[in-house]
N, C-alpha and C positions, 0 to 999 in steps of 0.2 A: 462669135465670142472666142477670145484667145484661149487655146489649150495650154495649160501649164504643166501637165503631167499625164502620162499614159501608163496604164497597167491593168491589173485585174483585181477584182474584189471576189473573194470566195467565202462560201459558208457551206460546210459539209463537203459534198462532192460537186457542188455547183460553182463554176468559174464564170465571172462576168467581165469581159473586156470593157474597160471604161476610160473616159477622158475626164480630167479634172479642170474646172473653170472657176475663177474667182467670182463669188456671188455678190460681193459688196464693193463699193469704191468710196474713197474719201473725197468729199465735195468741198473741203475747206478751201477758201480763197487764199492762194499763196502770195505773200507779199515779199518783194525783194528788199534788201538793205542797200541803200545808196550812200555815197559820201555826200554829206550835206552841202559841201562847198561846190563841187562840180557835177553832182548827180551821176557819178559813175558807180556801177555795181561793185560791192565790196567782195574781194576774193580772200579765201582762207588757205594759207599754205601750211604744209607739214614741215615744222621746224624742229630740229633736235636742240633742246635747251642747253646741252653741254657743248656740242660742236658749233652751235650757233650758225647752222647752215640748213638750207632746204634739203629735204630728204625725198628721193624718188621712191616709187613703189617697189622697185627692184632692191632697194636697200632696207626694206622693212621686213621683219620676221614677226610671227605670232607667238605669244607667250602667255602663260597663266601666272598671275601674281598671287602666290599662296600666303605670303606675309608682306608687309610693307617693304617695297623695293627689292624683293627676292622673287625671281622669275624662273619658271620652267619653260624653256624654249621648245616649241613644237615645229618640226620641219614640215614643209608642204607635202613631202612624200609620205610622211607618217599620217597626216590628216587625210590625204587622198586614199591611202590604203584602208584606213578605218572607215571612211565614207563608203568605199566600194564594198566592204564587208556588210554594211548595214543597208545599202541601197538595193533592196529587193522590191521589184515592181509588182509583186504579188502581195495583196493585203488580205489577211484572213480575219474574218469576223470571229472573235473569240468568245463573246457573250452576247446575250440578248436581255435587255432590261426595259423597264418602263421609263419614259421621258421624265415624268414627275419625280423620279427618284434622284435626279441630278439637279443640284442647286444651280441657278443661273450664273453664280460667281465663277463656275468652272469653265463656262463657254468662252471661246476665244475668237475664232473666225469661221466664216461659212464658205463652202465651196459647192458648186453644182456638179453633179455627176451625170454624164451622158453616156449612152452605150457606144462602144467602139464597133468596128466591123464584126458582124456575126454575133453581137451581144444583145440584140433586141429581146429575144424570148426570155433569156435568163434575167435580164434587167426587169422585165415586166413581172416575172415570177417573184423576185425579191420584193419589188414594190407592192404587189398584191398581198404577199405574205405579211409584210410589215403593217399594212393597212388593216388587214383582218384581225391580226393578233394585238394591235395597239402597242407593239414593241419597237425598240430601236436597237441597232447592232453596235457593239463596241469593238473597235479595231485599232491597229497600230499602222502608221504609214510614215515613210521618210519624205519630208518636204524641205527643200533648201538646206540640206545637211543637218537637219534636226529630226530626231525621231519623235513623232507626234502621236498623241492619243486622240482618237476621234470617235464620234458616234455617227451612224448612218441612219437617216430617217426620211420620211416622205414629206415634201413641201409642195403643195399645189401640183400633184401628179408627177413631180420630179424628185429623184433621189438627191438628197443633200448630205454632205459630210460636214459636221461641225468639229473643228479641232477643239479639244478641251485641255485645260491645265492638269498637270500631275498634282497629286495632293501636296507635295512639298513645295510647289510653286505658289500655292495660296497661303498668304501670311496668316499666322495664328490670330484669330479674332480676340483672344484673351489679352493681346498686347495693345489693343486700341485703348487710348487713355480717356479717363473721365466719363466712362459709361456708367450711369446709375445702376446699382445692383437691384434695387426694388422700385416698384411704382408707388408713388405717394400722390395719388390723384383723387380729387373729390368726385363723388358720384355724379354730381350735377355737371361738372366739367366734362367727364367722360361721356355722359349722355348727349351733351351738346356736340361733342366731336363726332360721335356716331351718327347723329342726325345730319351733320354737314356731309359726312361721307355718303350717306344714303342719297342726299340731294344731288351730289355730283357723280353718282354711279351711273355708268352708261356702257354700251357695248364698245369694245375697242375697234376704232377705225383709224388705221395708220395714216390714211390719206389726209386727214384733217390737221395733222401736225406738220408745221413748216418751220424751217430754220429762218426765223425772222431777221436775225442779225446778218446772216449771209446775204439775204435778199436786200437789206438796207445798204450793206457795203457795196454790193454790185451796182445798185442804183446810184450811189455816190460816185463810184468810179465812172459810170457812163455819163453822169452829169458833168463831171470835170472834163471828160473827153469831148463832149459836145461844146463846152465853153472854151475848148482849146487850152485848158490848164494842164499842159503836158510838158515834160522835160525830156531832153535828148542827152543820153549819157555820152561823155567824151571817150574816145578811144585812146589807148596808150600809144604815144608816138613811136613810130618805128625808126630806129637809127639808120641813116643812109650809109653807103659804102665808105664814104670819106671818114665819117665818125668811127666806123668799125676799124678802119685802117689806122687811124690816129691812136685809138685805144690799144690796138695790138702793138704798135710801135712803142707806146709809153710803157706797156707792161714788159716788153722785151728790154727796154732801157732800164727800168727799175730792177729787173731780175739780174741784169749785167752788173749794176751798181752793187747789189747785195752780194754777188759772187766775188767781186774784186775788193770789197770793203775788208780792211784788216790785213790784207796781204802786203808784205814788204816788197818793195821794188828790187829787182835783181841788179847788183852793181854793174856799171858799164865799164868796159875795158877802155883804157886810155890809148889814143892813137899814137904810134911811134913816129916822131918827126923825122924829116929827111936828114937834118943836121946830125941827129943822134945816130942814124944809120950810117952816115959817112964817117963819123968819128970812130965808130966801132970797126970799120973796115981799115 
C-alpha cells in the first residue's frame, strides 16, 4: 500500500512513528470526451482571454480574488515559506472525545495508520487505550499544503485517521430552502411509516450493497469490445521538415515586408556622363 506521509502521532509523552495510507479509492468509470467526427480525445488548453494565446505553467501566478476582478498575487516563495512553517511532521492529539459526539456531516476522508520503524509497541498502546475507553483522539495534521483537523480511531484492529471539516466549512443548515418548520402528519400515516421501517430494519452488512450502475456500464463496455464496436482516435499529423522550412521562410518574408512598409526609398544619385566630364575639362 502506497505511503503518502510519514511522521509521528503523540499523546502526552508517548510518540508513535507512523505512516499514512489512503484508505478509500474512487471506483467511478472514467469516460473520455472525443471529437464526434474523428473520435480524437479532446484537449483543454490554458488560454489568456485578453492576450488570446496559450499560457505555459511558467507564465502563471497564483492569486486570491477578494472582490470581482481584484487580486492579491501570492509568490511561490511566500507560499513555500508559509507551507514550511506549518509542515510539522509531528501530530499531537489535543483532545479525546466520543465518536457519537461528531455528526457524520463533518467527516471527509479516511486514512490508515501503520507503525513505522520502532513504533509497534506505542502503536499497540494507543490502539488498546482507545478500544478500552471507547474514545477517539482529535488532532491536527498538514496534508497536501492544507492544515487538516482529524480524528484517530480504531477500525478492525487498525488505527484510522478521519479528516473532518472545520465548523466554518459546513454550510449553515438554516439556509436550506423550503424546509417545513413543523410536522403536520396524521397519526395513522405516522404509524404506517414506523411499521414499514420496522419491517425493513436489519443489521448493517456493507457487502450486500453494490454499485449496480457501474456494473452495468462495465458490462456494456465489455459487450461493445467483444462485438468490435470500437473506434481508434486519429493522431495529430506531424509537420515534416519541408513544411517547417517553408513556414519559417514565409514568416521571415512577412516580417521583412512589415519592416520595410512605409519607409521612403532613398534618392539615387545620377551618374555623370562622359560628355559632361569632358566639357568641364
